[in-house]
N, C-alpha and C positions, 0 to 999 in steps of 0.2 A: 495474485492470480491474474492471468491474462490469456489472450487467445493462443499465444505461442511463446516459446522460450526466448526468442530474440527480443520480443517486446518486454518480457520480464527482465531480461538482462539489461537492456537499454534503459528502461525506466528506473530500475533499481540503482544503476550507476548514477544516473542523473539526479535521483532523489538524494543519494548520499553526498554528492558534490554540492548540491544546492543548500543543504542543511534542512533542519526539521520543518520549519514553517513553510518554506518554499517547496520542499518535497511533498508535504501534505497537500498544498494547493495544486501542485502538478498532478498528483494521484487523483485528486477530486475532479480534475478537469477531463480525465481520460475515460472515455466510454468503454465499458466492459472490463475495466481494471479494478481489482479489489486489493487493498494494501493494508499491511500491518507494519508499523514502525515502532521500534523500542528505543527509548532514550537511554543515555548513559547511566541514568539512575534507575533504570528498569521500568520506567513508566511506559505503558503501551499506548499507542494511538491506532485506531482502526478506522478505515474509510467506512462509509455507511454500507457499501456492498460487502466488505469483509465481515463486518459485524453480523450481517444477515446470513452470509455463507457459513460462518462458524455456528450461529444459532441453529441453522438447519442441520448441520453435521452432528451437533450434540443431541438432537432429538431423535 
């Protein structure tokens, strides 16, 4: 989740190219960006903002 689609597309591409650990660090450094990444084995990683957003949506 981000302010606009261009930011989502740009960060998504950068995160995929950088790999999991660097992509997670990149997402964590971005203000107003909430990310969910899923590893090849199906293990999810949520940024703190995404975890909060999903919890709010579920309630």
